[in-house]
N, C-alpha and C positions, 0 to 999 in steps of 0.2 A: 825724240818725243814719244810719249807712251802710247801704246795701242789703245784706241777708243777713248782717249782723254780730251781731244781737242777737235775743233772743226765742225760746228753745227752745219754750216753751209755745205761743206764737203760730204758730211754724213747724209744730209738730205739729198744732195746731188747724186750720190751713188744710188739712192732709191729710185732716181730717174731711170736707171737701167731696167728696173722692174715694172715701174708704172710712172708715166710721165707726169701726171697731175700733181702728186704730192710735192714735187720739186718746186712748184710755183706758189706754195702757201706756207712758208716759214714765217716766224715773227719778223716784222719789218724793223730790223735793227741796222746799225752802221749805215744810215741812209746817205745817199749821194743825190742831191736834187739837180735836175736839169730841165731846160726848156727847149723844145723842138716843135715847130709848127703849132705853137699854142698849147702843147700838151706838157704835163708835168710828170716827171718820173721819180720813183723812189727805188733804191737798189741796195743790195748787200753783196759782199764778196768775202771770200776766205781762201787762204792758201795753207795747206797742211803738209808737213813732211813727216813721214813715219819711218823708223828704222827698227828692225827686229832681227834677232839671231834665230837660226834654225837649230833647235835643240833635240828634235826627234823627227824621223821621217820613215814611213812605211811605204815602200814603192808598190807593194801589192795592193794595199787598200787605198793608197794615195792620201793617207792622213799625214799632216805636217803640223808640228808644234812650233810656235814662234814665241819668243820671250823678248819683251821690250827692255829698255835701259834700266827701268825701275823694278823689273822683276815680274811685271804683268805677263800672264801666259795665255795664249790663244791656240786652240787646236782646231783645225779645219780640214775638210776634205777638198782636195784640189781637183777641179774638173778635168775632163779629157781634153779640153781645148788647150790646156797647158801641155804641149807635146814634148817639152824638154825636161820634164821632171826628173828623169834619171840622172841628169847632170848635177842635181842639187845634193849637197852633202851636209851633214851636221857641222855646224860652225859657220856656214855661209850666212851672209847678211841679206835680208830682203829690204829694199829701199822703195818707198812709194811717195810720189808727189801728187797732190790733188789740188787743183784750183777750180773753184766754183763761183759763179756769180749769178745773181738774179736781179733783173731790172723790171720795174713795174711802170707802165705808161698809161696815163689816164686819157680817155677819149670821151667827149661829151655825147649825149644822146643823139643818135642819128648819124654820127660820124662813121666812116668806114674803118673797121678794125682788121688787122691781119688775120688770115686764115690760120687755124691750128695746124701745127706741123711738127714733125720730129725728124731730125737728120743725125746720123752718127757715122763715124769712120774709125776703124781700128787697125792696128798693126801688131805683129808679134815676131819673135825671133825666128830665124831660120832653123830647120832641124839640126840638132847636134850642138847648138850654141847654148849658153846659159839662158834660162827663161827670162823673157822681157816682153812687155806689152805696152801699148799706148791706146788711149781712147779719147776721141774728141766728139762731143755730142752737143746738140742744141735743140731746145724745145720751145715752142711758142704756143701759149694757151690764152685765149681771151675769155673773160668771165663778165657777167653782168652784175652790177652793184644792186643788191636788194635791201640793204640796210646800212645806215651810217649812224653810229653812236659816238657823238663828239665828247660826251661826258665820260663814257667808259673806254674811249679810244679803241673802238672795234669797228671793223668793216665786215659785212656779210656779202659773200660772193657766190654765184651759181653759174654753172654752164648754161649758155643761152638755150640749149636744147632740153634743159631740165636736169634733174639729179639732186645730189645732196648739197645743201647749203653749207659753205665753209666759212668759218669765222677767223678773221685775221686780227691779231692783237698788234696795235701800233704803239711801240713802247718808247720811242725817242721823241724829244721836243720837235725836232725837224719834221719827222713823219706826222706828228699830231698837227702841226701847222698845215702841212699839205692836205690833211683830211678835209680842211675847210673848203677845198675846191671840189670835193667829191659829192655827187648827188645821186639819189636813187635813179636807176635807169642808165647811168653812165656805164661805160665799158672800161675794164682794167685788163690790159694785156701784160702777161708775164713772159719775159724772155729769159730763159735759163741756159747757161752754158756750163759745160763740165769738161775739164781736161785732166786725165789721169795718166801717169807714167809709172810703171812698176819694173824693177830690174833686180836680179839676184847677183850679188858680188861674192866671188869665191873667197874662202877664208884665208887663202895664201896663194 
């Protein structure tokens, strides 16, 4: 699969590593409806596999050039946390698996919503091995509904403590049906999970 060509959920999920909130406000597509304790949930999930060849590497500057199967090229600087970069050679293959999911749960006004939280755990290869890493992260963010536009299929959400109002476009028929349950003053809790695995395969 080509670099940067697929996986909106995974793209947004990687943003989670830099700032938790943006993970919880993508367009509500690929919905999965559920009922639990009288609450309705809308979710999206995505799994992306990327494969790219190492075509150039500068160990001094830690700059690596990757090329995807269709010829797309990406040059990036590898951080010091990748401690086994000296093992990587031109011709090696970088494989990445990313699975991301976002679930939205609606709570009526006055109901107790989960506290905001972020948890993450990671692993990496032992010194001297080929580079490899894994990440498992989960973010929970609750927002208050301040606007419901059933005609335009938009929700407006804000952090209960204040800040920027975020607009969510609800683009699927299932999601638009679920909007009818949402009222101003309700709480919407976004639960985002991200699993990423990266490994380098020697050329031979």
